[in-house]
ZADO-1210 file (C-alpha; in nm, 4 decimals, padded with zeros to 6 digits):
<atoms>
<atom x="-01.4126" y="-03.2068" z="00.9650" code="MET" pos="1"/>
<atom x="-01.3645" y="-02.8823" z="01.1584" code="THR" pos="2"/>
<atom x="-01.1786" y="-02.6078" z="00.9740" code="ASN" pos="3"/>
<atom x="-00.9485" y="-02.4321" z="01.2199" code="LEU" pos="4"/>
<atom x="-00.9024" y="-02.1127" z="01.0159" code="ILE" pos="5"/>
<atom x="-01.2365" y="-01.9826" z="01.1459" code="ALA" pos="6"/>
<atom x="-01.1774" y="-02.0688" z="01.5109" code="LYS" pos="7"/>
<atom x="-01.0292" y="-01.8253" z="01.7606" code="THR" pos="8"/>
<atom x="-00.7127" y="-01.9188" z="01.9502" code="SER" pos="9"/>
<atom x="-00.9194" y="-01.9999" z="02.2595" code="THR" pos="10"/>
<atom x="-01.1516" y="-02.2218" z="02.0552" code="GLU" pos="11"/>
<atom x="-00.8544" y="-02.4017" z="01.8994" code="ILE" pos="12"/>
<atom x="-00.7042" y="-02.4687" z="02.2411" code="GLU" pos="13"/>
<atom x="-01.0363" y="-02.6096" z="02.3637" code="ASP" pos="14"/>
<atom x="-01.0770" y="-02.8307" z="02.0554" code="LEU" pos="15"/>
<atom x="-00.7272" y="-02.9716" z="02.0947" code="LEU" pos="16"/>
<atom x="-00.7541" y="-03.0653" z="02.4616" code="GLN" pos="17"/>
<atom x="-00.8346" y="-03.4344" z="02.3899" code="PRO" pos="18"/>
<atom x="-00.5293" y="-03.4603" z="02.1598" code="LEU" pos="19"/>
<atom x="-00.2534" y="-03.2916" z="02.3593" code="VAL" pos="20"/>
<atom x="-00.0764" y="-03.3751" z="02.6842" code="ASP" pos="21"/>
<atom x="00.0521" y="-03.0214" z="02.7405" code="HIS" pos="22"/>
<atom x="-00.1623" y="-02.7078" z="02.7307" code="GLY" pos="23"/>
<atom x="00.0997" y="-02.5100" z="02.5432" code="TYR" pos="24"/>
<atom x="00.0550" y="-02.7361" z="02.2389" code="ARG" pos="25"/>
<atom x="-00.2846" y="-02.5808" z="02.1741" code="GLY" pos="26"/>
<atom x="-00.1292" y="-02.2359" z="02.1899" code="ARG" pos="27"/>
<atom x="00.1385" y="-02.3438" z="01.9442" code="GLN" pos="28"/>
<atom x="-00.1209" y="-02.4661" z="01.6960" code="VAL" pos="29"/>
<atom x="-00.3226" y="-02.1447" z="01.7313" code="ALA" pos="30"/>
<atom x="-00.0073" y="-01.9435" z="01.6661" code="ASN" pos="31"/>
<atom x="00.0641" y="-02.1414" z="01.3524" code="TRP" pos="32"/>
<atom x="-00.2912" y="-02.0934" z="01.2274" code="VAL" pos="33"/>
<atom x="-00.3413" y="-01.7231" z="01.2970" code="HIS" pos="34"/>
<atom x="-00.0010" y="-01.5589" z="01.3280" code="GLN" pos="35"/>
<atom x="00.1973" y="-01.7671" z="01.0817" code="ARG" pos="36"/>
<atom x="-00.0826" y="-01.8529" z="00.8383" code="GLY" pos="37"/>
<atom x="-00.0034" y="-02.2224" z="00.8092" code="ALA" pos="38"/>
<atom x="-00.1657" y="-02.3993" z="00.5149" code="GLN" pos="39"/>
<atom x="-00.0713" y="-02.7542" z="00.6162" code="GLU" pos="40"/>
<atom x="-00.0283" y="-02.9218" z="00.9520" code="PHE" pos="41"/>
<atom x="00.3091" y="-03.0588" z="00.8368" code="ASP" pos="42"/>
<atom x="00.4406" y="-02.7012" z="00.8439" code="GLU" pos="43"/>
<atom x="00.4099" y="-02.7012" z="01.2238" code="MET" pos="44"/>
<atom x="00.7621" y="-02.8305" z="01.2776" code="ASP" pos="45"/>
<atom x="00.7721" y="-02.7605" z="01.6511" code="ASN" pos="46"/>
<atom x="00.4963" y="-03.0172" z="01.7081" code="LEU" pos="47"/>
<atom x="00.5511" y="-03.3939" z="01.7442" code="PRO" pos="48"/>
<atom x="00.4843" y="-03.5899" z="01.4240" code="LYS" pos="49"/>
<atom x="00.2170" y="-03.7890" z="01.6059" code="SER" pos="50"/>
<atom x="00.0263" y="-03.4710" z="01.6912" code="LEU" pos="51"/>
<atom x="00.0559" y="-03.3411" z="01.3365" code="ARG" pos="52"/>
<atom x="-00.0864" y="-03.6683" z="01.2105" code="ALA" pos="53"/>
<atom x="-00.3747" y="-03.6472" z="01.4584" code="ALA" pos="54"/>
<atom x="-00.4486" y="-03.2901" z="01.3501" code="LEU" pos="55"/>
<atom x="-00.4539" y="-03.4046" z="00.9883" code="GLU" pos="56"/>
<atom x="-00.7118" y="-03.6720" z="01.0743" code="ARG" pos="57"/>
<atom x="-00.9380" y="-03.4517" z="01.2840" code="GLU" pos="58"/>
<atom x="-00.9155" y="-03.1012" z="01.1373" code="PHE" pos="59"/>
<atom x="-00.8497" y="-02.9017" z="00.8224" code="SER" pos="60"/>
<atom x="-00.7049" y="-02.5669" z="00.7136" code="LEU" pos="61"/>
<atom x="-00.9079" y="-02.5313" z="00.3952" code="ARG" pos="62"/>
<atom x="-00.9001" y="-02.2020" z="00.2060" code="GLU" pos="63"/>
<atom x="-01.0785" y="-02.0903" z="-00.1125" code="PRO" pos="64"/>
<atom x="-00.9124" y="-02.1662" z="-00.4436" code="GLU" pos="65"/>
<atom x="-00.7774" y="-01.8740" z="-00.6436" code="ILE" pos="66"/>
<atom x="-00.9171" y="-01.9005" z="-00.9960" code="LEU" pos="67"/>
<atom x="-00.7823" y="-01.5727" z="-01.1291" code="GLU" pos="68"/>
<atom x="-00.5972" y="-01.2593" z="-01.0224" code="ILE" pos="69"/>
<atom x="-00.6551" y="-00.9427" z="-01.2263" code="CYS" pos="70"/>
<atom x="-00.3917" y="-00.6790" z="-01.1627" code="GLU" pos="71"/>
<atom x="-00.4840" y="-00.3141" z="-01.2106" code="SER" pos="72"/>
<atom x="-00.2531" y="-00.0471" z="-01.3442" code="GLY" pos="73"/>
<atom x="-00.2885" y="00.1369" z="-01.0117" code="ASP" pos="74"/>
<atom x="-00.1407" y="-00.1548" z="-00.8139" code="GLY" pos="75"/>
<atom x="-00.4627" y="-00.3051" z="-00.6805" code="SER" pos="76"/>
<atom x="-00.5598" y="-00.6639" z="-00.7599" code="ALA" pos="77"/>
<atom x="-00.8923" y="-00.8440" z="-00.7907" code="LYS" pos="78"/>
<atom x="-00.9087" y="-01.2071" z="-00.6776" code="PHE" pos="79"/>
<atom x="-01.1682" y="-01.4496" z="-00.8108" code="LEU" pos="80"/>
<atom x="-01.2076" y="-01.7178" z="-00.5432" code="LEU" pos="81"/>
<atom x="-01.3963" y="-02.0468" z="-00.5514" code="ARG" pos="82"/>
<atom x="-01.5308" y="-02.2310" z="-00.2473" code="PHE" pos="83"/>
<atom x="-01.5802" y="-02.6033" z="-00.1989" code="GLU" pos="84"/>
<atom x="-01.9354" y="-02.6049" z="-00.3386" code="ASP" pos="85"/>
<atom x="-01.8267" y="-02.4225" z="-00.6555" code="GLY" pos="86"/>
<atom x="-01.9621" y="-02.0812" z="-00.5520" code="VAL" pos="87"/>
<atom x="-01.7336" y="-01.7936" z="-00.6516" code="THR" pos="88"/>
<atom x="-01.6822" y="-01.4429" z="-00.5167" code="VAL" pos="89"/>
<atom x="-01.4407" y="-01.1575" z="-00.5772" code="GLU" pos="90"/>
<atom x="-01.2191" y="-00.9771" z="-00.3263" code="SER" pos="91"/>
<atom x="-00.9835" y="-00.6847" z="-00.3812" code="VAL" pos="92"/>
<atom x="-00.6393" y="-00.6031" z="-00.2429" code="SER" pos="93"/>
<atom x="-00.5259" y="-00.2393" z="-00.2551" code="MET" pos="94"/>
<atom x="-00.1609" y="-00.2071" z="-00.1455" code="PRO" pos="95"/>
<atom x="-00.0109" y="00.1303" z="-00.0642" code="GLU" pos="96"/>
<atom x="00.3516" y="00.1182" z="00.0461" code="GLY" pos="97"/>
<atom x="00.3807" y="-00.0842" z="00.3657" code="ALA" pos="98"/>
<atom x="00.0016" y="-00.0761" z="00.4106" code="LYS" pos="99"/>
<atom x="-00.2865" y="-00.2405" z="00.2295" code="ALA" pos="100"/>
<atom x="-00.6648" y="-00.2453" z="00.2339" code="THR" pos="101"/>
<atom x="-00.8587" y="-00.5647" z="00.1674" code="PHE" pos="102"/>
<atom x="-01.2142" y="-00.5373" z="00.0367" code="CYS" pos="103"/>
<atom x="-01.3853" y="-00.8609" z="00.1423" code="LEU" pos="104"/>
<atom x="-01.7195" y="-01.0130" z="00.0443" code="SER" pos="105"/>
<atom x="-01.9786" y="-01.1364" z="00.2924" code="SER" pos="106"/>
<atom x="-02.2251" y="-01.2961" z="00.0485" code="GLN" pos="107"/>
<atom x="-02.2145" y="-01.4556" z="-00.2946" code="ALA" pos="108"/>
<atom x="-02.4371" y="-01.2115" z="-00.4795" code="GLY" pos="109"/>
<atom x="-02.6620" y="-00.9555" z="-00.3107" code="CYS" pos="110"/>
<atom x="-03.0367" y="-00.9389" z="-00.2536" code="ALA" pos="111"/>
<atom x="-03.0384" y="-00.5669" z="-00.1700" code="VAL" pos="112"/>
<atom x="-03.0596" y="-00.4672" z="-00.5365" code="GLY" pos="113"/>
<atom x="-02.9037" y="-00.1200" z="-00.5458" code="CYS" pos="114"/>
<atom x="-02.9454" y="00.0029" z="-00.9023" code="THR" pos="115"/>
<atom x="-02.5924" y="00.1450" z="-00.9283" code="PHE" pos="116"/>
<atom x="-02.4145" y="-00.1761" z="-00.8239" code="CYS" pos="117"/>
<atom x="-02.3257" y="-00.4662" z="-01.0524" code="VAL" pos="118"/>
<atom x="-02.3417" y="-00.7189" z="-00.7665" code="THR" pos="119"/>
<atom x="-02.6955" y="-00.6051" z="-00.6856" code="GLY" pos="120"/>
<atom x="-02.7970" y="-00.6302" z="-01.0506" code="ALA" pos="121"/>
<atom x="-02.6908" y="-00.9953" z="-01.0518" code="MET" pos="122"/>
<atom x="-02.9294" y="-01.0870" z="-00.7709" code="GLY" pos="123"/>
<atom x="-02.9058" y="-01.2776" z="-00.4465" code="SER" pos="124"/>
<atom x="-02.6760" y="-01.5628" z="-00.3562" code="GLY" pos="125"/>
<atom x="-02.5979" y="-01.7358" z="-00.0301" code="ARG" pos="126"/>
<atom x="-02.4328" y="-01.6144" z="00.2867" code="ASN" pos="127"/>
<atom x="-02.0623" y="-01.6882" z="00.3193" code="LEU" pos="128"/>
<atom x="-01.9496" y="-01.8905" z="00.6181" code="SER" pos="129"/>
<atom x="-01.6929" y="-01.7613" z="00.8657" code="ALA" pos="130"/>
<atom x="-01.4372" y="-01.9952" z="00.7034" code="CYS" pos="131"/>
<atom x="-01.5082" y="-01.8442" z="00.3631" code="GLU" pos="132"/>
<atom x="-01.4798" y="-01.4887" z="00.4931" code="ILE" pos="133"/>
<atom x="-01.1564" y="-01.5536" z="00.6829" code="VAL" pos="134"/>
<atom x="-01.0270" y="-01.7567" z="00.3886" code="GLY" pos="135"/>
<atom x="-01.0436" y="-01.4466" z="00.1690" code="GLN" pos="136"/>
<atom x="-00.8266" y="-01.2554" z="00.4150" code="TYR" pos="137"/>
<atom x="-00.5722" y="-01.5386" z="00.4338" code="ARG" pos="138"/>
<atom x="-00.5440" y="-01.5678" z="00.0560" code="ARG" pos="139"/>
<atom x="-00.4991" y="-01.1953" z="00.0044" code="LEU" pos="140"/>
<atom x="-00.2587" y="-01.1618" z="00.2973" code="ARG" pos="141"/>
<atom x="-00.0338" y="-01.4363" z="00.1644" code="ARG" pos="142"/>
<atom x="-00.0310" y="-01.2847" z="-00.1842" code="ALA" pos="143"/>
<atom x="00.0990" y="-00.9556" z="-00.0426" code="LEU" pos="144"/>
<atom x="00.3968" y="-01.1039" z="00.1383" code="GLY" pos="145"/>
<atom x="00.5220" y="-01.0259" z="00.4838" code="GLU" pos="146"/>
<atom x="00.6741" y="-00.6913" z="00.3859" code="GLU" pos="147"/>
<atom x="00.3294" y="-00.5383" z="00.4247" code="THR" pos="148"/>
<atom x="00.3204" y="-00.4177" z="00.7827" code="GLU" pos="149"/>
<atom x="-00.0435" y="-00.3205" z="00.8259" code="ARG" pos="150"/>
<atom x="-00.3701" y="-00.4346" z="00.6725" code="VAL" pos="151"/>
<atom x="-00.7079" y="-00.2625" z="00.6895" code="ASN" pos="152"/>
<atom x="-01.0228" y="-00.4592" z="00.6100" code="ILE" pos="153"/>
<atom x="-01.3429" y="-00.3200" z="00.4630" code="VAL" pos="154"/>
<atom x="-01.6561" y="-00.5297" z="00.4177" code="PHE" pos="155"/>
<atom x="-01.7530" y="-00.3450" z="00.1015" code="MET" pos="156"/>
<atom x="-01.7261" y="-00.6327" z="-00.1440" code="GLY" pos="157"/>
<atom x="-02.0102" y="-00.8526" z="-00.2606" code="MET" pos="158"/>
<atom x="-02.3171" y="-00.8727" z="-00.0398" code="GLY" pos="159"/>
<atom x="-02.4704" y="-00.6925" z="00.2575" code="GLU" pos="160"/>
<atom x="-02.2686" y="-00.7820" z="00.5697" code="PRO" pos="161"/>
<atom x="-02.5502" y="-00.7048" z="00.8136" code="LEU" pos="162"/>
<atom x="-02.7715" y="-00.9668" z="00.6493" code="LEU" pos="163"/>
<atom x="-02.5112" y="-01.2276" z="00.7486" code="ASN" pos="164"/>
<atom x="-02.4461" y="-01.1356" z="01.1104" code="THR" pos="165"/>
<atom x="-02.4023" y="-01.4878" z="01.2512" code="ILE" pos="166"/>
<atom x="-02.1098" y="-01.5725" z="01.0254" code="HIS" pos="167"/>
<atom x="-01.9779" y="-01.2169" z="01.0271" code="LEU" pos="168"/>
<atom x="-01.9532" y="-01.2183" z="01.4079" code="GLU" pos="169"/>
<atom x="-01.7424" y="-01.5345" z="01.4119" code="GLN" pos="170"/>
<atom x="-01.5250" y="-01.4066" z="01.1261" code="ALA" pos="171"/>
<atom x="-01.4641" y="-01.0787" z="01.3090" code="LEU" pos="172"/>
<atom x="-01.3593" y="-01.2638" z="01.6243" code="SER" pos="173"/>
<atom x="-01.0976" y="-01.4525" z="01.4220" code="VAL" pos="174"/>
<atom x="-00.9812" y="-01.1511" z="01.2204" code="LEU" pos="175"/>
<atom x="-00.9224" y="-00.9609" z="01.5447" code="TYR" pos="176"/>
<atom x="-00.6368" y="-01.2063" z="01.6081" code="GLU" pos="177"/>
<atom x="-00.4393" y="-01.0198" z="01.3389" code="ARG" pos="178"/>
<atom x="-00.6256" y="-00.6950" z="01.2713" code="VAL" pos="179"/>
<atom x="-00.7459" y="-00.4439" z="01.5307" code="SER" pos="180"/>
<atom x="-01.1212" y="-00.3653" z="01.5301" code="PRO" pos="181"/>
<atom x="-01.0353" y="-00.0012" z="01.4603" code="LYS" pos="182"/>
<atom x="-00.8875" y="-00.1128" z="01.1268" code="ARG" pos="183"/>
<atom x="-01.1962" y="-00.3086" z="01.0183" code="ILE" pos="184"/>
<atom x="-01.4999" y="-00.1375" z="00.8648" code="THR" pos="185"/>
<atom x="-01.8415" y="-00.2936" z="00.8064" code="VAL" pos="186"/>
<atom x="-02.0452" y="-00.1168" z="00.5388" code="SER" pos="187"/>
<atom x="-02.4244" y="-00.1401" z="00.5188" code="THR" pos="188"/>
<atom x="-02.7035" y="00.0045" z="00.3089" code="VAL" pos="189"/>
<atom x="-02.8814" y="00.0755" z="00.6367" code="GLY" pos="190"/>
<atom x="-03.0084" y="-00.2549" z="00.7770" code="ILE" pos="191"/>
<atom x="-03.1379" y="-00.1151" z="01.1052" code="ILE" pos="192"/>
<atom x="-03.1575" y="-00.4442" z="01.3033" code="PRO" pos="193"/>
<atom x="-02.8042" y="-00.5177" z="01.1873" code="GLY" pos="194"/>
<atom x="-02.6772" y="-00.1804" z="01.3052" code="ILE" pos="195"/>
<atom x="-02.8401" y="-00.2435" z="01.6423" code="GLU" pos="196"/>
<atom x="-02.6738" y="-00.5855" z="01.6550" code="TRP" pos="197"/>
<atom x="-02.3372" y="-00.4251" z="01.5771" code="LEU" pos="198"/>
<atom x="-02.3919" y="-00.1637" z="01.8482" code="ALA" pos="199"/>
<atom x="-02.4375" y="-00.4388" z="02.1082" code="ALA" pos="200"/>
<atom x="-02.1079" y="-00.6165" z="02.0361" code="LEU" pos="201"/>
<atom x="-01.8416" y="-00.5965" z="02.3050" code="ALA" pos="202"/>
<atom x="-01.5762" y="-00.5282" z="02.0410" code="ARG" pos="203"/>
<atom x="-01.6976" y="-00.3322" z="01.7421" code="ARG" pos="204"/>
<atom x="-01.5505" y="-00.2623" z="01.4001" code="PRO" pos="205"/>
<atom x="-01.6072" y="00.0768" z="01.2436" code="LYS" pos="206"/>
<atom x="-01.9445" y="00.1436" z="01.0800" code="LEU" pos="207"/>
<atom x="-02.0004" y="00.2830" z="00.7314" code="ALA" pos="208"/>
<atom x="-02.3502" y="00.3588" z="00.6006" code="VAL" pos="209"/>
<atom x="-02.4392" y="00.4023" z="00.2333" code="SER" pos="210"/>
<atom x="-02.6484" y="00.7178" z="00.2245" code="LEU" pos="211"/>
<atom x="-02.6488" y="00.8144" z="-00.1460" code="ASN" pos="212"/>
<atom x="-02.9362" y="01.0629" z="-00.1212" code="ALA" pos="213"/>
<atom x="-03.0561" y="01.3103" z="00.1397" code="PRO" pos="214"/>
<atom x="-03.4236" y="01.2102" z="00.1187" code="ASP" pos="215"/>
<atom x="-03.6323" y="00.8953" z="00.1377" code="GLN" pos="216"/>
<atom x="-03.7794" y="00.9215" z="-00.2132" code="GLU" pos="217"/>
<atom x="-03.4495" y="00.9179" z="-00.3955" code="ARG" pos="218"/>
<atom x="-03.2960" y="00.6568" z="-00.1664" code="ARG" pos="219"/>
<atom x="-03.5863" y="00.4255" z="-00.2500" code="GLU" pos="220"/>
<atom x="-03.5388" y="00.4901" z="-00.6208" code="ALA" pos="221"/>
<atom x="-03.1834" y="00.3551" z="-00.6216" code="ILE" pos="222"/>
<atom x="-03.1869" y="00.1399" z="-00.3049" code="MET" pos="223"/>
<atom x="-03.5196" y="-00.0496" z="-00.2979" code="PRO" pos="224"/>
<atom x="-03.4569" y="-00.2129" z="00.0404" code="ILE" pos="225"/>
<atom x="-03.4727" y="00.1298" z="00.2064" code="THR" pos="226"/>
<atom x="-03.8522" y="00.1073" z="00.1844" code="ARG" pos="227"/>
<atom x="-03.8190" y="-00.1355" z="00.4734" code="LYS" pos="228"/>
<atom x="-03.5710" y="00.0837" z="00.6638" code="TYR" pos="229"/>
<atom x="-03.6814" y="00.4480" z="00.6278" code="PRO" pos="230"/>
<atom x="-03.4227" y="00.7236" z="00.6312" code="LEU" pos="231"/>
<atom x="-03.5656" y="00.8989" z="00.9365" code="GLU" pos="232"/>
<atom x="-03.5466" y="00.5811" z="01.1439" code="GLU" pos="233"/>
<atom x="-03.1991" y="00.5028" z="01.0080" code="LEU" pos="234"/>
<atom x="-03.0593" y="00.8410" z="01.1124" code="ILE" pos="235"/>
<atom x="-03.2185" y="00.8047" z="01.4556" code="ARG" pos="236"/>
<atom x="-03.0512" y="00.4633" z="01.4946" code="THR" pos="237"/>
<atom x="-02.7151" y="00.6039" z="01.3874" code="ILE" pos="238"/>
<atom x="-02.7413" y="00.8897" z="01.6377" code="ARG" pos="239"/>
<atom x="-02.7746" y="00.6266" z="01.9124" code="ASN" pos="240"/>
<atom x="-02.4798" y="00.4172" z="01.7896" code="PHE" pos="241"/>
<atom x="-02.2028" y="00.3944" z="02.0521" code="PRO" pos="242"/>
<atom x="-01.8711" y="00.5319" z="01.9278" code="LEU" pos="243"/>
<atom x="-01.5329" y="00.4655" z="02.0806" code="GLU" pos="244"/>
<atom x="-01.3213" y="00.7689" z="02.1514" code="ARG" pos="245"/>
<atom x="-01.1889" y="00.9223" z="01.8314" code="GLY" pos="246"/>
<atom x="-01.4181" y="00.7229" z="01.6010" code="ARG" pos="247"/>
<atom x="-01.6686" y="00.8545" z="01.3493" code="ARG" pos="248"/>
<atom x="-01.9515" y="00.7093" z="01.1459" code="ILE" pos="249"/>
<atom x="-01.8630" y="00.7038" z="00.7753" code="THR" pos="250"/>
<atom x="-02.1417" y="00.8080" z="00.5401" code="PHE" pos="251"/>
<atom x="-02.0779" y="00.6775" z="00.1901" code="GLU" pos="252"/>
<atom x="-02.2313" y="00.8819" z="-00.0875" code="TYR" pos="253"/>
<atom x="-02.2172" y="00.7574" z="-00.4463" code="VAL" pos="254"/>
<atom x="-02.2444" y="01.0620" z="-00.6739" code="LEU" pos="255"/>
<atom x="-02.4648" y="01.0029" z="-00.9807" code="ILE" pos="256"/>
<atom x="-02.4809" y="01.2667" z="-01.2519" code="LYS" pos="257"/>
<atom x="-02.7969" y="01.4818" z="-01.2441" code="ASP" pos="258"/>
<atom x="-02.9530" y="01.2650" z="-00.9727" code="PHE" pos="259"/>
<atom x="-02.7951" y="01.3404" z="-00.6349" code="ASN" pos="260"/>
<atom x="-02.4943" y="01.5583" z="-00.7168" code="ASP" pos="261"/>
<atom x="-02.6240" y="01.9154" z="-00.6819" code="ALA" pos="262"/>
<atom x="-02.4833" y="02.1648" z="-00.4345" code="VAL" pos="263"/>
<atom x="-02.8314" y="02.1769" z="-00.2818" code="SER" pos="264"/>
<atom x="-02.8078" y="01.8005" z="-00.2234" code="ASP" pos="265"/>
<atom x="-02.4801" y="01.8507" z="-00.0381" code="ALA" pos="266"/>
<atom x="-02.6471" y="02.1116" z="00.1805" code="SER" pos="267"/>
<atom x="-02.9344" y="01.8716" z="00.2515" code="ALA" pos="268"/>
<atom x="-02.6885" y="01.5964" z="00.3483" code="VAL" pos="269"/>
<atom x="-02.5100" y="01.8361" z="00.5833" code="ALA" pos="270"/>
<atom x="-02.8389" y="01.9199" z="00.7520" code="LYS" pos="271"/>
<atom x="-02.9470" y="01.5550" z="00.7733" code="LEU" pos="272"/>
<atom x="-02.6340" y="01.4340" z="00.9541" code="ILE" pos="273"/>
<atom x="-02.5692" y="01.7476" z="01.1581" code="HIS" pos="274"/>
<atom x="-02.4430" y="01.6582" z="01.5036" code="GLY" pos="275"/>
<atom x="-02.3360" y="01.3034" z="01.4146" code="VAL" pos="276"/>
<atom x="-01.9599" y="01.2505" z="01.4657" code="PRO" pos="277"/>
<atom x="-01.8929" y="01.1516" z="01.1080" code="SER" pos="278"/>
<atom x="-01.7115" y="01.1867" z="00.7819" code="LYS" pos="279"/>
<atom x="-01.8601" y="01.1754" z="00.4343" code="VAL" pos="280"/>
<atom x="-01.6912" y="00.9536" z="00.1783" code="ASN" pos="281"/>
<atom x="-01.7899" y="01.0906" z="-00.1629" code="VAL" pos="282"/>
<atom x="-01.7613" y="00.8222" z="-00.4327" code="ILE" pos="283"/>
<atom x="-01.8052" y="00.9247" z="-00.7973" code="PRO" pos="284"/>
<atom x="-02.0127" y="00.6526" z="-00.9660" code="LEU" pos="285"/>
<atom x="-01.8193" y="00.3719" z="-01.1325" code="ASN" pos="286"/>
<atom x="-02.0089" y="00.3336" z="-01.4594" code="GLU" pos="287"/>
<atom x="-02.1169" y="00.0031" z="-01.6138" code="ASP" pos="288"/>
<atom x="-02.2570" y="00.0129" z="-01.9655" code="ALA" pos="289"/>
<atom x="-02.4001" y="-00.3391" z="-01.9405" code="ASP" pos="290"/>
<atom x="-02.5880" y="-00.3202" z="-01.6103" code="HIS" pos="291"/>
<atom x="-02.6869" y="00.0465" z="-01.5706" code="PHE" pos="292"/>
<atom x="-02.6097" y="00.2307" z="-01.8966" code="PRO" pos="293"/>
<atom x="-02.8326" y="00.5250" z="-01.8034" code="GLU" pos="294"/>
<atom x="-02.6253" y="00.6191" z="-01.4972" code="LEU" pos="295"/>
<atom x="-02.3141" y="00.8319" z="-01.5348" code="HIS" pos="296"/>
<atom x="-02.0330" y="00.9773" z="-01.3277" code="GLN" pos="297"/>
<atom x="-02.0477" y="01.3535" z="-01.2637" code="PRO" pos="298"/>
<atom x="-01.7705" y="01.5797" z="-01.3842" code="SER" pos="299"/>
<atom x="-01.4697" y="01.6405" z="-01.1610" code="ALA" pos="300"/>
<atom x="-01.5905" y="01.9998" z="-01.1153" code="GLU" pos="301"/>
<atom x="-01.9289" y="01.8780" z="-00.9884" code="THR" pos="302"/>
<atom x="-01.7613" y="01.6330" z="-00.7496" code="VAL" pos="303"/>
<atom x="-01.5356" y="01.9080" z="-00.6163" code="ASP" pos="304"/>
<atom x="-01.8279" y="02.1490" z="-00.5689" code="ALA" pos="305"/>
<atom x="-02.0273" y="01.8849" z="-00.3794" code="PHE" pos="306"/>
<atom x="-01.7362" y="01.8042" z="-00.1478" code="ALA" pos="307"/>
<atom x="-01.6484" y="02.1695" z="-00.0977" code="ARG" pos="308"/>
<atom x="-02.0032" y="02.2528" z="00.0067" code="THR" pos="309"/>
<atom x="-01.9979" y="01.9829" z="00.2727" code="LEU" pos="310"/>
<atom x="-01.6617" y="02.1043" z="00.4013" code="ARG" pos="311"/>
<atom x="-01.7806" y="02.4639" z="00.4110" code="ASP" pos="312"/>
<atom x="-02.0725" y="02.3475" z="00.6250" code="LEU" pos="313"/>
<atom x="-01.8353" y="02.1949" z="00.8782" code="GLY" pos="314"/>
<atom x="-01.8146" y="01.8286" z="00.7730" code="HIS" pos="315"/>
<atom x="-01.5124" y="01.6070" z="00.7243" code="VAL" pos="316"/>
<atom x="-01.5089" y="01.4914" z="00.3622" code="VAL" pos="317"/>
<atom x="-01.2970" y="01.2566" z="00.1521" code="THR" pos="318"/>
<atom x="-01.3394" y="01.1963" z="-00.2210" code="VAL" pos="319"/>
<atom x="-01.2713" y="00.8365" z="-00.3217" code="ARG" pos="320"/>
<atom x="-01.1786" y="00.7970" z="-00.6841" code="TRP" pos="321"/>
<atom x="-01.1997" y="00.4192" z="-00.6778" code="SER" pos="322"/>
<atom x="-00.9025" y="00.1987" z="-00.7556" code="LYS" pos="323"/>
<atom x="-00.9137" y="-00.0979" z="-00.9901" code="GLY" pos="324"/>
<atom x="-01.1703" y="00.0330" z="-01.2380" code="ALA" pos="325"/>
<atom x="-00.9612" y="-00.0902" z="-01.5323" code="ASP" pos="326"/>
<atom x="-01.0150" y="-00.4516" z="-01.4158" code="VAL" pos="327"/>
<atom x="-01.3723" y="-00.4038" z="-01.2846" code="ALA" pos="328"/>
<atom x="-01.2485" y="-00.4095" z="-00.9245" code="ALA" pos="329"/>
<atom x="-01.3807" y="-00.0695" z="-00.8195" code="ALA" pos="330"/>
<atom x="-01.6674" y="00.0028" z="-00.5822" code="CYS" pos="331"/>
<atom x="-01.9895" y="-00.1477" z="-00.7191" code="GLY" pos="332"/>
<atom x="-01.8235" y="-00.3486" z="-00.9979" code="GLN" pos="333"/>
<atom x="-01.7699" y="-00.6936" z="-00.8445" code="LEU" pos="334"/>
<atom x="-01.9412" y="-00.9825" z="-01.0206" code="LYS" pos="335"/>
<atom x="-01.7904" y="-01.2959" z="-00.8669" code="GLY" pos="336"/>
<atom x="-01.7851" y="-01.4782" z="-01.1971" code="ARG" pos="337"/>
<atom x="-01.5095" y="-01.5983" z="-01.4236" code="GLN" pos="338"/>
<atom x="-01.5243" y="-01.4073" z="-01.7536" code="PRO" pos="339"/>
<atom x="-01.6032" y="-01.6003" z="-02.0685" code="ALA" pos="340"/>
<atom x="-01.2948" y="-01.6815" z="-02.2756" code="ARG" pos="341"/>
</atoms>
């Protein structure tokens, strides 16, 4: 049974052609699915009952089940979601006034194995389908309520998005129905074929690349997959990435105490990315005593000195003190499992 939540409006209209006698009926259904977020066909009260019954027989609007919502003291919320086969993932909603950012997952687990990330420590899982990716957005959007005027989406949850490009592409096409590409960011550890795939899309989201060290040796130490995608080749690929007017590449840099947090490291980063229209998102490590007890967050003074050095060398810098750490919803903390009671 085809799930309409992961079909574009055009695809919905095409699928409904055998069932409708007027073309506008397909447009009405698409509007209910994408603009009004219908969960049941019976909600579509401007459609004939016979058509609603036919839709019920032929199609579905299935979404993941919410198992648990953990609310942080800073206003963010972590959602534990379960799919039809029992697989679970976590997604995070971070409201801020009339705006919100959704951190969505692209895989259940992660095979990349970054040593500073809980998801990576848990090992690989399967790719999420387009329905499962879009279903996360729909669940989080409904939980916020309609008073939220604008949503940004970041694929920085569980998994490596550019190892799931087939399903990601379809999900992006559907998400564009509600969210502009300029408000969607895909984050990668540096999967070069995936970046090249993204560059070739007609409509592109923003690109964020996890850098985390200014040299190949240290990147390999904490990001084993970078042996396959060397830093020199990665930077060359990024320099060739097409950017829409006003856009920048985001370089994410997780600061780990006494590993990659020296002022000299900041200077090396500045040299490495010189000439790339970019900003550096400095992220102080979110510690986890169970999965990487030997890694620690630098002091606030060290974080400030690192960021200041980059700014002094002409780079745009933001420091992201992650939200949701009190409920293990911060960057690198997602597990996708229900805690033991």
